DRENPADO-221849 format. One line per 5 residues: number of its first residue (from 1); for each residue x, y, z of N, C-alpha, C. Coordinates in steps of 0.1 Angstrom, whole numbers, plus 5000, padded with zeros to 4 digits. Example, Ala and Ser with C-alpha at 12.3 -4.5 7.8 and 13.67 -1.06 7.14 Angstrom:
<koltis>
1	5132 4943 5078 5123 4955 5078 5132 4967 5078 | 5128 4978 5071 5137 4989 5071 5129 5000 5079
</koltis>
This chain:
<koltis>
1	5155 5014 4853 5142 5017 4859 5139 5032 4860 | 5150 5040 4859 5148 5054 4861 5151 5062 4848 | 5147 5056 4837 5150 5062 4824 5141 5075 4821 | 5129 5075 4828 5121 5087 4826 5127 5099 4833 | 5129 5109 4825 5136 5121 4830 5128 5129 4839
6	5134 5135 4849 5127 5144 4858 5128 5158 4852 | 5121 5160 4842 5122 5172 4834 5117 5184 4842 | 5124 5195 4841 5119 5207 4847 5107 5213 4840 | 5103 5206 4829 5091 5211 4822 5079 5210 4830 | 5079 5202 4841 5067 5201 4850 5065 5214 4857
11	5075 5223 4857 5073 5236 4864 5061 5243 4859 | 5058 5242 4846 5046 5249 4841 5033 5244 4847 | 5034 5232 4853 5021 5227 4859 5020 5230 4874 | 5030 5237 4879 5029 5240 4893 5019 5251 4895 | 5014 5252 4907 5005 5263 4911 5013 5276 4911
16	5008 5286 4906 5015 5299 4906 5017 5304 4920 | 5029 5307 4923 5032 5312 4936 5037 5327 4936 | 5033 5333 4925 5038 5347 4923 5033 5356 4934 | 5021 5353 4939 5016 5362 4950 5021 5358 4964 | 5027 5347 4965 5032 5342 4978 5046 5345 4980
21	5050 5347 4992 5064 5348 4995 5071 5334 4995 | 5084 5334 4993 5091 5322 4993 5091 5315 5006 | 5090 5302 5006 5090 5295 5019 5098 5282 5018 | 5105 5279 5029 5112 5267 5030 5104 5258 5039 | 5101 5246 5034 5093 5236 5043 5100 5223 5043
26	5096 5215 5053 5101 5201 5054 5090 5191 5051 | 5093 5180 5044 5085 5169 5041 5091 5157 5048 | 5084 5151 5057 5090 5139 5064 5084 5126 5058 | 5092 5117 5055 5088 5104 5049 5094 5092 5056 | 5088 5081 5054 5093 5069 5061 5100 5058 5053
31	5101 5060 5040 5107 5049 5032 5122 5049 5032 | 5127 5038 5028 5142 5036 5026 5144 5030 5013 | 5157 5027 5010 5160 5020 4998 5157 5027 4985 | 5153 5020 4974 5151 5026 4962 5139 5036 4962 | 5129 5034 4971 5118 5044 4972 5123 5057 4978
36	5132 5056 4988 5138 5068 4993 5146 5076 4982 | 5153 5069 4974 5161 5075 4963 5151 5082 4954 | 5140 5076 4951 5130 5082 4942 5124 5095 4948 | 5121 5094 4961 5115 5106 4968 5125 5117 4968 | 5138 5115 4971 5148 5125 4971 5149 5131 4957
41	5148 5123 4947 5149 5128 4933 5138 5137 4930 | 5126 5134 4935 5114 5143 4932 5116 5156 4940 | 5121 5155 4952 5124 5168 4959 5134 5177 4952 | 5144 5171 4947 5154 5178 4940 5148 5184 4927 | 5140 5176 4920 5134 5181 4908 5124 5193 4911
46	5117 5192 4922 5108 5203 4925 5116 5216 4928 | 5126 5215 4935 5135 5226 4938 5141 5232 4926 | 5145 5223 4916 5151 5228 4904 5141 5234 4894 | 5128 5230 4896 5118 5234 4886 5112 5248 4889 | 5115 5254 4901 5109 5267 4904 5118 5273 4915
51	5116 5286 4917 5125 5293 4927 5116 5299 4938 | 5103 5297 4938 5095 5303 4948 5095 5296 4961 | 5098 5283 4961 5098 5276 4974 5109 5266 4974 | 5112 5261 4985 5122 5250 4987 5117 5240 4996 | 5117 5227 4993 5113 5216 5002 5125 5208 5005
56	5126 5205 5018 5137 5196 5023 5130 5183 5027 | 5134 5172 5021 5128 5160 5024 5136 5152 5034 | 5130 5148 5045 5138 5142 5056 5132 5128 5059 | 5141 5118 5057 5137 5104 5060 5137 5102 5075 | 5127 5094 5079 5126 5090 5093 5129 5076 5096
61	5132 5068 5086 5135 5054 5088 5124 5044 5087 | 5112 5048 5091 5100 5040 5090 5088 5048 5091 | 5076 5043 5087 5064 5050 5089 5060 5052 5103 | 5062 5042 5111 5059 5043 5126 5067 5053 5133 | 5080 5054 5130 5088 5064 5137 5085 5078 5132
66	5082 5079 5119 5078 5092 5114 5065 5097 5120 | 5055 5088 5122 5043 5092 5128 5045 5097 5143 | 5053 5089 5150 5055 5092 5164 5062 5106 5165 | 5072 5108 5157 5080 5120 5158 5072 5132 5153 | 5063 5130 5143 5055 5141 5138 5045 5146 5148
71	5038 5136 5155 5028 5140 5165 5035 5147 5177 | 5047 5142 5181 5054 5148 5192 5059 5162 5188 | 5063 5164 5175 5067 5177 5171 5055 5187 5170 | 5044 5181 5166 5032 5190 5166 5028 5195 5180 | 5029 5186 5190 5025 5190 5203 5035 5200 5209
76	5047 5200 5204 5057 5209 5209 5058 5222 5200 | 5049 5223 5190 5048 5234 5181 5059 5235 5171 | 5065 5223 5167 5076 5223 5158 5074 5212 5147 | 5062 5211 5142 5059 5200 5133 5063 5204 5119 | 5066 5194 5110 5069 5197 5096 5056 5201 5090
81	5057 5207 5078 5045 5211 5071 5038 5199 5065 | 5046 5190 5059 5041 5178 5053 5046 5165 5059 | 5037 5155 5061 5041 5142 5067 5035 5131 5058 | 5043 5122 5055 5039 5110 5048 5035 5099 5058 | 5023 5094 5057 5018 5085 5067 5011 5073 5061
86	5013 5061 5067 5008 5049 5060 4994 5046 5063 | 4989 5036 5055 4975 5033 5055 4969 5029 5069 | 4976 5021 5076 4971 5016 5089 4967 5026 5099 | 4974 5038 5099 4971 5048 5109 4962 5059 5105 | 4954 5056 5095 4945 5067 5089 4936 5073 5100
91	4929 5064 5107 4919 5069 5117 4926 5076 5128 | 4937 5071 5133 4945 5077 5143 4949 5091 5140 | 4953 5093 5127 4957 5107 5123 4946 5116 5120 | 4935 5110 5115 4923 5118 5113 4917 5124 5126 | 4918 5117 5136 4913 5121 5149 4923 5128 5158
96	4935 5129 5153 4946 5135 5161 4945 5150 5163 | 4937 5157 5154 4936 5171 5154 4949 5178 5150 | 4958 5170 5144 4971 5176 5140 4972 5179 5125 | 4962 5175 5117 4963 5177 5103 4951 5185 5098 | 4953 5191 5086 4942 5198 5079 4938 5190 5067
101	4925 5187 5065 4921 5179 5053 4926 5186 5040 | 4933 5178 5032 4939 5184 5021 4929 5190 5011 | 4918 5184 5010 4908 5189 5001 4902 5203 5005 | 4903 5205 5018 4898 5218 5024 4907 5230 5019 | 4920 5227 5019 4929 5238 5015 4932 5238 5000
106	4928 5228 4993 4930 5228 4979 4917 5224 4972 | 4906 5232 4973 4893 5228 4968 4892 5228 4953 | 4901 5234 4946 4900 5235 4931 4906 5223 4924 | 4913 5214 4931 4919 5202 4925 4909 5193 4921 | 4911 5186 4910 4901 5176 4905 4903 5163 4912
111	4899 5163 4925 4901 5151 4934 4894 5139 4929 | 4883 5141 4921 4876 5129 4916 4884 5122 4905 | 4895 5127 4901 4904 5121 4892 4912 5110 4898 | 4912 5109 4912 4920 5099 4919 4912 5086 4917 | 4920 5075 4916 4914 5062 4914 4905 5058 4926
116	4895 5051 4924 4885 5048 4935 4892 5041 4947 | 4900 5032 4944 4907 5025 4955 4915 5033 4964 | 4921 5044 4959 4929 5053 4967 4920 5063 4974 | 4910 5068 4967 4901 5078 4974 4894 5072 4986 | 4888 5060 4985 4880 5054 4995 4887 5053 5008
121	4900 5050 5008 4907 5048 5020 4910 5061 5028 | 4912 5072 5021 4916 5084 5027 4905 5095 5027 | 4893 5092 5023 4883 5103 5022 4874 5102 5034 | 4867 5113 5037 4858 5114 5048 4844 5108 5044 | 4835 5108 5053 4822 5102 5050 4814 5110 5039
126	4818 5123 5038 4811 5131 5027 4820 5132 5015 | 4830 5123 5013 4837 5122 5001 4849 5132 4999 | 4854 5139 5010 4865 5148 5009 4878 5140 5013 | 4888 5142 5004 4901 5136 5007 4908 5143 5019 | 4912 5135 5029 4919 5140 5040 4934 5142 5038
131	4939 5134 5029 4953 5134 5025 4955 5131 5010 | 4966 5134 5005 4968 5132 4991 4976 5119 4989 | 4969 5109 4983 4976 5096 4980 4989 5098 4973 | 4999 5091 4977 5013 5093 4971 5019 5080 4967 | 5026 5073 4975 5033 5061 4971 5023 5050 4974
136	5014 5047 4964 5003 5038 4966 5006 5025 4960 | 5005 5015 4967 5007 5001 4963 4994 4993 4964 | 4994 4981 4958 4984 4972 4961 4990 4958 4959 | 4982 4948 4962 4987 4934 4962 4986 4928 4948 | 4997 4923 4943 4998 4916 4930 5004 4902 4932
141	5002 4894 4921 5007 4881 4921 5019 4880 4911 | 5030 4875 4917 5043 4875 4909 5046 4860 4906 | 5050 4857 4893 5054 4844 4890 5067 4844 4882 | 5075 4833 4883 5087 4831 4875 5082 4822 4863 | 5080 4828 4852 5074 4821 4840 5082 4809 4836
146	5095 4811 4836 5104 4800 4831 5102 4788 4840 | 5102 4790 4853 5101 4779 4863 5087 4772 4862 | 5077 4780 4860 5063 4774 4858 5063 4766 4845 | 5068 4771 4835 5068 4764 4822 5076 4751 4823 | 5087 4751 4830 5095 4739 4831 5087 4728 4839
151	5077 4733 4847 5069 4723 4854 5056 4720 4847 | 5055 4725 4835 5043 4722 4827 5031 4731 4829 | 5034 4743 4835 5023 4753 4838 5025 4764 4828 | 5016 4765 4818 5018 4774 4807 5009 4787 4808 | 4999 4786 4817 4991 4798 4820 4992 4803 4834
156	4993 4816 4836 4994 4821 4850 4982 4818 4858 | 4984 4811 4870 4972 4808 4878 4964 4820 4882 | 4951 4819 4882 4942 4830 4886 4934 4828 4898 | 4933 4815 4902 4926 4811 4914 4936 4804 4924 | 4932 4804 4937 4940 4797 4946 4941 4782 4943
161	4930 4777 4938 4930 4763 4933 4940 4760 4923 | 4942 4770 4913 4952 4769 4903 4966 4771 4908 | 4967 4780 4918 4980 4782 4924 4985 4769 4930 | 4977 4763 4938 4981 4750 4945 4983 4739 4935 | 4975 4738 4924 4978 4728 4914 4991 4731 4907
166	4995 4743 4905 5008 4747 4899 5019 4743 4909 | 5016 4746 4922 5026 4743 4932 5029 4728 4933 | 5019 4720 4931 5021 4706 4932 5029 4701 4920 | 5027 4707 4908 5035 4704 4896 5050 4708 4899 | 5052 4720 4904 5065 4724 4907 5072 4715 4917
171	5065 4711 4927 5071 4702 4937 5074 4689 4931 | 5066 4684 4922 5068 4671 4916 5081 4671 4907 | 5085 4683 4902 5097 4684 4894 5109 4687 4902 | 5107 4687 4916 5119 4690 4925 5120 4704 4930 | 5111 4713 4927 5112 4726 4932 5108 4727 4947
176	5118 4732 4954 5116 4732 4969 5107 4743 4974 | 5105 4754 4966 5097 4765 4971 5087 4770 4960 | 5076 4763 4959 5067 4767 4948 5060 4780 4950 | 5056 4783 4963 5049 4796 4966 5054 4801 4979 | 5057 4815 4979 5062 4821 4992 5054 4833 4996
181	5052 4834 5009 5046 4846 5015 5052 4848 5028 | 5049 4860 5034 5054 4863 5047 5044 4862 5058 | 5031 4859 5054 5020 4859 5063 5016 4872 5069 | 5021 4883 5063 5019 4897 5068 5004 4900 5068 | 5000 4908 5078 4986 4912 5080 4980 4918 5067
186	4988 4927 5061 4983 4934 5050 4980 4925 5038 | 4988 4915 5036 4986 4906 5025 4976 4895 5028 | 4977 4888 5039 4968 4876 5041 4955 4879 5048 | 4954 4891 5054 4941 4894 5060 4934 4906 5052 | 4941 4917 5051 4934 4929 5046 4931 4928 5031
191	4942 4925 5023 4940 4924 5009 4931 4912 5005 | 4933 4901 5012 4925 4889 5009 4910 4892 5012 | 4907 4898 5024 4894 4901 5027 4887 4910 5017 | 4894 4921 5014 4889 4931 5005 4885 4925 4992 | 4894 4918 4985 4890 4913 4972 4880 4902 4972
196	4878 4895 4983 4868 4885 4985 4855 4890 4990 | 4855 4903 4993 4843 4910 4998 4839 4906 5013 | 4850 4904 5021 4848 4899 5035 4851 4911 5044 | 4843 4912 5055 4846 4922 5065 4857 4918 5074 | 4865 4927 5079 4875 4924 5090 4869 4927 5103
201	4861 4938 5103 4854 4942 5115 4840 4947 5112 | 4831 4948 5122 4818 4952 5120 4818 4967 5116 | 4806 4973 5114 4805 4987 5110 4813 4989 5097 | 4813 4979 5088 4820 4981 5076 4835 4985 5078 | 4841 4977 5086 4855 4979 5090 4857 4993 5097
206	4847 4997 5105 4848 5009 5113 4844 5021 5107 | 4841 5021 5094 4836 5034 5087 4823 5039 5093 | 4815 5031 5099 4802 5035 5104 4802 5037 5119 | 4813 5037 5125 4813 5041 5139 4824 5034 5147 | 4827 5041 5159 4838 5036 5167 4835 5024 5175
211	4823 5019 5175 4819 5008 5183 4820 4995 5175 | 4829 4995 5165 4831 4983 5157 4838 4972 5165 | 4836 4959 5161 4842 4948 5167 4848 4939 5156 | 4859 4932 5159 4865 4924 5149 4857 4911 5146 | 4856 4907 5133 4849 4895 5129 4857 4886 5121
216	4870 4888 5120 4879 4881 5112 4880 4866 5116 | 4876 4862 5128 4876 4849 5132 4863 4841 5128 | 4855 4847 5120 4842 4841 5116 4840 4842 5101 | 4850 4845 5094 4848 4847 5079 4857 4836 5072 | 4857 4836 5059 4865 4827 5051 4880 4828 5053
221	4884 4839 5059 4898 4841 5063 4903 4829 5071 | 4895 4824 5080 4899 4813 5088 4903 4801 5079 | 4894 4798 5069 4897 4787 5060 4910 4789 5052 | 4911 4802 5047 4923 4805 5039 4936 4803 5047 | 4936 4809 5059 4949 4808 5067 4951 4793 5071
226	4940 4786 5074 4942 4772 5077 4948 4764 5065 | 4943 4768 5053 4948 4762 5041 4963 4764 5040 | 4967 4777 5042 4981 4781 5041 4990 4772 5050 | 4985 4771 5063 4993 4762 5072 4994 4748 5067 | 4984 4742 5062 4984 4729 5057 4993 4728 5044
231	4992 4738 5035 5000 4738 5023 5015 4739 5027 | 5018 4747 5038 5031 4748 5042 5036 4734 5047 | 5028 4727 5055 5031 4714 5059 5035 4704 5048 | 5027 4706 5037 5029 4698 5025 5041 4702 5017 | 5047 4713 5020 5059 4718 5012 5055 4726 5000
236	5042 4730 4999 5038 4738 4988 5039 4753 4990 | 5039 4757 5002 5040 4771 5006 5052 4773 5016 | 5059 4783 5014 5070 4786 5023 5068 4800 5029 | 5073 4802 5041 5074 4815 5048 5089 4820 5047 | 5091 4833 5051 5104 4838 5052 5114 4829 5058
241	5111 4824 5070 5120 4816 5077 5123 4802 5071 | 5115 4798 5061 5117 4785 5054 5127 4787 5042 | 5130 4799 5039 5138 4801 5027 5153 4804 5030 | 5161 4801 5020 5176 4803 5022 5178 4818 5023 | 5171 4826 5015 5173 4841 5015 5168 4847 5028
246	5159 4841 5035 5154 4846 5048 5144 4857 5047 | 5140 4861 5035 5130 4871 5032 5123 4867 5019 | 5110 4867 5020 5102 4861 5009 5105 4868 4995 | 5106 4882 4995 5108 4889 4982 5122 4885 4977 | 5132 4884 4985 5145 4881 4981 5146 4867 4976
251	5138 4858 4982 5138 4844 4978 5132 4843 4964 | 5121 4850 4961 5115 4850 4948 5125 4857 4938 | 5130 4868 4941 5139 4875 4932 5151 4867 4928 | 5156 4859 4937 5168 4850 4935 5165 4838 4927 | 5152 4835 4925 5148 4823 4918 5146 4811 4927
256	5147 4813 4940 5145 4802 4950 5131 4798 4950 | 5122 4807 4949 5107 4805 4949 5101 4809 4936 | 5091 4802 4931 5085 4804 4918 5073 4813 4918 | 5066 4815 4929 5054 4823 4929 5054 4831 4943 | 5049 4843 4943 5047 4850 4955 5035 4860 4954
261	5029 4863 4965 5020 4874 4965 5027 4886 4972 | 5028 4897 4965 5036 4908 4970 5031 4922 4966 | 5036 4932 4972 5032 4945 4969 5037 4949 4955 | 5029 4958 4949 5034 4964 4936 5047 4971 4939 | 5049 4976 4951 5061 4983 4954 5073 4974 4954
266	5071 4961 4953 5083 4952 4952 5087 4950 4938 | 5080 4956 4929 5083 4953 4915 5096 4957 4910 | 5101 4969 4914 5113 4974 4908 5125 4965 4912 | 5125 4960 4924 5136 4951 4928 5135 4938 4921 | 5123 4933 4919 5121 4921 4912 5126 4922 4897
271	5122 4933 4891 5125 4935 4877 5140 4936 4875 | 5147 4943 4884 5162 4944 4884 5168 4930 4885 | 5163 4922 4894 5168 4909 4896 5166 4900 4884 | 5155 4901 4878 5151 4892 4867 5158 4897 4854 | 5162 4909 4853 5168 4915 4841 5159 4915 4829
276	5165 4912 4817 5157 4913 4805 5153 4900 4799 | 5153 4890 4808 5149 4876 4803 5135 4874 4800 | 5126 4883 4805 5112 4882 4802 5105 4872 4810 | 5111 4867 4821 5105 4856 4829 5097 4861 4841 | 5096 4874 4843 5089 4880 4854 5074 4883 4849
281	5065 4878 4857 5051 4880 4853 5044 4886 4865 | 5035 4896 4863 5027 4902 4874 5012 4902 4869 | 5004 4898 4879 4989 4898 4876 4982 4901 4889 | 4969 4902 4888 4961 4904 4900 4961 4892 4909 | 4960 4895 4922 4961 4884 4932 4950 4874 4930
286	4953 4861 4933 4944 4850 4931 4932 4851 4940 | 4921 4845 4934 4908 4844 4941 4905 4829 4944 | 4896 4827 4953 4891 4813 4955 4879 4812 4945 | 4877 4800 4940 4866 4798 4931 4853 4800 4939 | 4843 4806 4932 4830 4808 4938 4828 4822 4944
291	4839 4829 4945 4839 4843 4950 4840 4853 4938 | 4832 4863 4938 4833 4874 4929 4845 4883 4933 | 4853 4888 4923 4864 4896 4926 4860 4911 4929 | 4865 4916 4940 4863 4930 4944 4876 4937 4944 | 4876 4950 4947 4888 4958 4946 4898 4954 4957
296	4911 4954 4954 4921 4954 4964 4923 4967 4970 | 4929 4968 4982 4930 4980 4989 4943 4987 4985 | 4943 5001 4986 4955 5008 4984 4964 5006 4996 | 4977 5004 4994 4987 5003 5004 4996 5015 5003 | 5007 5013 5010 5017 5024 5009 5012 5036 5018
301	5013 5048 5013 5011 5059 5022 5005 5071 5014 | 5001 5081 5022 4996 5094 5016 5003 5105 5023 | 5001 5117 5018 5007 5129 5024 4997 5138 5031 | 4999 5142 5043 4991 5151 5051 4997 5164 5053 | 4989 5174 5054 4993 5188 5057 4990 5190 5072
306	5001 5193 5080 4999 5194 5094 4995 5208 5098 | 4988 5210 5109 4983 5222 5113 4995 5231 5119 | 4992 5244 5121 5001 5253 5128 5011 5260 5119 | 5008 5261 5106 5017 5268 5097 5011 5280 5090 | 5019 5289 5086 5014 5302 5080 5011 5300 5066
311	5005 5310 5060 5001 5310 5046 5012 5307 5036 | 5024 5312 5038 5035 5310 5029 5039 5295 5029 | 5040 5289 5041 5043 5275 5042 5032 5266 5036 | 5020 5270 5038 5009 5262 5032 5010 5263 5017 | 5013 5275 5012 5014 5277 4997 5025 5269 4992
316	5036 5267 4999 5047 5259 4994 5043 5244 4994 | 5035 5240 5005 5030 5227 5005 5021 5223 4994 | 5012 5233 4990 5003 5231 4979 5011 5230 4966 | 5021 5238 4964 5029 5237 4952 5036 5224 4951 | 5041 5219 4962 5048 5206 4961 5038 5194 4958
321	5027 5195 4965 5017 5185 4962 5012 5185 4948 | 5010 5197 4942 5006 5198 4928 5017 5192 4919 | 5030 5194 4923 5041 5189 4915 5040 5174 4915 | 5039 5168 4927 5038 5153 4928 5027 5147 4921 | 5016 5155 4919 5004 5150 4913 5005 5149 4897
326	5014 5156 4891 5015 5157 4877 5017 5143 4871 | 5012 5140 4859 5014 5127 4853 5029 5124 4852 | 5037 5134 4848 5052 5132 4847 5058 5126 4859 | 5055 5132 4871 5061 5128 4883 5055 5114 4887 | 5043 5112 4885 5037 5098 4888 5043 5088 4880
331	5045 5091 4867 5052 5081 4858 5066 5078 4862 | 5073 5089 4866 5087 5087 4871 5087 5078 4884 | 5077 5080 4893 5077 5073 4905 5073 5058 4903 | 5064 5056 4894 5060 5042 4891 5072 5035 4884 | 5079 5041 4875 5090 5035 4868 5101 5032 4878
336	5103 5041 4887 5115 5039 4897 5112 5029 4908 | 5099 5027 4911 5096 5019 4923 5086 5008 4921 | 5077 5009 4912 5066 4999 4910 5054 5003 4917 | 5054 5014 4925 5042 5020 4931 5032 5024 4920 | 5019 5023 4923 5009 5025 4913 5005 5039 4911
341	5003 5044 4899 4998 5058 4897 4985 5060 4905 | 4982 5072 4909 4970 5074 4918 4959 5082 4911 | 4961 5087 4899 4951 5094 4892 4949 5087 4878 | 4936 5088 4874 4932 5080 4862 4939 5085 4849 | 4942 5098 4849 4948 5104 4837 4962 5099 4834
346	4969 5093 4844 4982 5089 4841 4983 5078 4831 | 4974 5069 4831 4974 5058 4821 4974 5064 4806 | 4966 5075 4805 4966 5081 4792 4979 5087 4788 | 4986 5093 4799 4999 5098 4796 5009 5087 4793 | 5008 5076 4799 5017 5065 4797 5015 5060 4782
351	5002 5059 4778 4999 5055 4764 5005 5065 4754 | 5004 5078 4757 5009 5088 4749 5024 5088 4748 | 5031 5083 4758 5045 5083 4758 5051 5073 4748 | 5043 5064 4744 5048 5053 4735 5055 5042 4742 | 5055 5042 4756 5062 5032 4764 5053 5024 4772
356	5040 5023 4768 5030 5016 4776 5034 5001 4778 | 5041 4995 4769 5044 4981 4770 5058 4979 4777 | 5064 4990 4781 5077 4989 4787 5076 4983 4801 | 5085 4974 4805 5084 4967 4817 5084 4976 4829 | 5089 4988 4828 5089 4997 4840 5075 5002 4844
361	5065 5000 4835 5052 5004 4838 5043 4992 4840 | 5049 4980 4842 5041 4968 4843 5030 4968 4854 | 5033 4975 4865 5024 4975 4876 5013 4985 4875 | 5014 4994 4865 5005 5006 4865 4991 5001 4861 | 4989 4996 4849 4975 4992 4845 4970 4981 4854
366	4978 4971 4858 4973 4960 4866 4969 4965 4880 | 4977 4973 4886 4974 4979 4899 4962 4987 4899 | 4960 4996 4889 4948 5004 4889 4936 4996 4886 | 4937 4986 4877 4926 4977 4874 4922 4969 4887 | 4932 4965 4894 4929 4957 4907 4921 4966 4917
371	4926 4978 4919 4919 4987 4928 4906 4993 4924 | 4904 4992 4910 4891 4997 4905 4881 4986 4902 | 4883 4974 4907 4873 4964 4906 4861 4968 4915 | 4849 4961 4912 4837 4965 4919 4839 4965 4935 | 4835 4975 4941 4837 4977 4955 4825 4973 4963
376	4827 4970 4976 4816 4968 4986 4819 4977 4997 | 4810 4978 5007 4812 4986 5018 4822 4980 5028 | 4826 4968 5025 4837 4962 5033 4850 4962 5025 | 4851 4968 5014 4864 4969 5006 4869 4983 5004 | 4863 4993 5012 4868 5006 5011 4882 5008 5017
381	4884 5001 5028 4896 5003 5036 4895 4999 5050 | 4904 5003 5059 4903 5001 5073 4902 5014 5080 | 4892 5015 5088 4889 5027 5096 4888 5024 5111 | 4898 5017 5116 4898 5012 5129 4909 5018 5138 | 4906 5022 5150 4916 5028 5159 4926 5018 5164
386	4938 5023 5166 4950 5015 5171 4952 5003 5161 | 4950 5005 5148 4951 4994 5139 4966 4991 5137 | 4975 5000 5139 4989 4997 5138 4993 4986 5148 | 4987 4988 5160 4990 4978 5171 4983 4965 5167 | 4971 4966 5161 4964 4953 5158 4972 4945 5148
391	4978 4951 5138 4986 4944 5129 4996 4935 5136 | 5003 4941 5147 5012 4933 5154 5006 4922 5162 | 4994 4924 5167 4987 4914 5175 4984 4902 5165 | 4979 4905 5153 4976 4895 5143 4988 4887 5140 | 4999 4893 5138 5011 4886 5135 5016 4877 5146
396	5015 4882 5159 5019 4874 5170 5010 4861 5171 | 4997 4863 5170 4988 4851 5172 4989 4841 5160 | 4990 4846 5148 4990 4837 5137 5004 4830 5136 | 5015 4837 5141 5028 4830 5141 5027 4818 5150 | 5020 4818 5161 5018 4806 5169 5011 4795 5161
401	5002 4798 5153 4995 4788 5145 5005 4783 5134 | 5012 4791 5128 5022 4787 5118 5032 4777 5125 | 5035 4780 5137 5045 4771 5145 5039 4759 5151 | 5026 4757 5149 5019 4745 5154 5016 4746 5169 | 5017 4758 5175 5014 4759 5189 4999 4761 5192
406	4991 4764 5182 4977 4765 5184 4971 4765 5170 | 4958 4762 5169 4951 4762 5156 4950 4776 5151 | 4947 4777 5138 4945 4790 5132 4932 4796 5138 | 4922 4788 5140 4909 4793 5146 4912 4799 5160 | 4920 4792 5168 4923 4798 5181 4931 4811 5180
411	4940 4811 5170 4948 4823 5168 4940 4835 5164 | 4930 4833 5156 4921 4844 5151 4911 4847 5162 | 4907 4838 5170 4898 4841 5182 4906 4850 5192 | 4919 4846 5194 4927 4854 5203 4929 4868 5197 | 4932 4869 5184 4934 4882 5178 4922 4891 5179
416	4910 4884 5177 4898 4892 5179 4896 4898 5193 | 4898 4889 5203 4897 4893 5217 4907 4905 5220 | 4919 4903 5216 4929 4914 5219 4926 4926 5211 | 4922 4924 5198 4919 4936 5189 4907 4943 5195 | 4897 4937 5200 4885 4943 5205 4889 4952 5217
421	4898 4947 5225 4903 4955 5237 4909 4968 5232 | 4917 4967 5221 4923 4979 5215 4912 4989 5210 | 4902 4983 5204 4891 4992 5199 4883 4999 5210 | 4881 4991 5221 4873 4997 5232 4882 5009 5238 | 4895 5007 5239 4903 5017 5245 4903 5030 5236
426	4903 5027 5222 4903 5038 5213 4889 5045 5214 | 4879 5038 5214 4865 5043 5215 4864 5052 5228 | 4870 5048 5239 4869 5055 5251 4877 5068 5250 | 4889 5067 5243 4897 5079 5241 4890 5090 5234 | 4882 5086 5224 4875 5096 5215 4860 5095 5217
431	4856 5093 5229 4842 5092 5233 4835 5105 5229 | 4824 5104 5221 4816 5116 5217 4821 5123 5205 | 4833 5118 5200 4839 5124 5188 4832 5119 5175 | 4828 5127 5166 4822 5124 5154 4832 5119 5144 | 4830 5108 5137 4840 5103 5127 4839 5113 5115
436	4851 5116 5109 4851 5125 5098 4845 5118 5085
</koltis>
């Protein structure tokens, strides 16, 4: 998966730092596993490619921990120059007064080269990117082609109706886990709503003002999640807890389950597990019949420049961001992790490499295509305060529905009520503040 060399040739694409003094900076990130390995490789490659600056990349264990530590460090005057932060906390960080909009300090970058799905989530109302998209994922549909074919399914399902029809055939042949998911907020609420053109909250998911309210309890999401509960009862759908592996991605990778909806960032592990047999298939996430397909949301994280640093440190940050933006580095990161390239020119570079059909780039075209589907004002992203906490609320309430303790309608009614309380607290905290 890491056959693409981290060539020092990318040094020629770095911003010239001749006029700037050398600076050592820190970049804090939240990933672990193979993604962390890829990040550290990029940091090493940047340091090897030039001698003007040095970046130290420091893992924080998770996005949430990294965010908490970075804000605390900023308040104490000891913040890192660069911080990787995930999608759910975008508004919290925008209003924190702890970061500098990346497009303000790098006005000459061709920011319009970023794919639409990535730009929309992280840009201001006037179209300026607040942060630089980095490890960007989106939702994809994974299938074990051999298991589907053994059950008589020769075409990859594209609709939920086809997914369940395939699941029934798998079940009829004795397959114990036709389809697996973890019921995660990002997958079953955010990505589902976006591609079906459904709002999660009013004010176009908060983009039009802090007085937004949740509406997820009155959209087709209710029907979908109710369907999932029923399909689980029928043995067509499994959750983490229902699998021998105990985790949905591992259950799919081990061949225990035949289909899953998962992040593009899960591809590298899946490809390694499947090997060279050619049985792994990835495609865009399924739709319900009667709904037009819209863009899926960007997931993963982006990189912010934190306030309080001198010109030399900012110059180093800009050089590192320029380095990460090069097609070579994006291609390396996609090949190593499955995360999707974030600029449109990367697909041209992949084609020019002669490796466009290589499995290591399987998520690139599909992921970009998925995020570049026609958008609506409700598929730009999530711009809601305390949304990290709301994700936990959603999981708590829907888990009760999965367990049969309440209906899914009641679960989503409760999630709305608790979520609206969070929104009102956030609105009060930033009363009178203009949204960026």
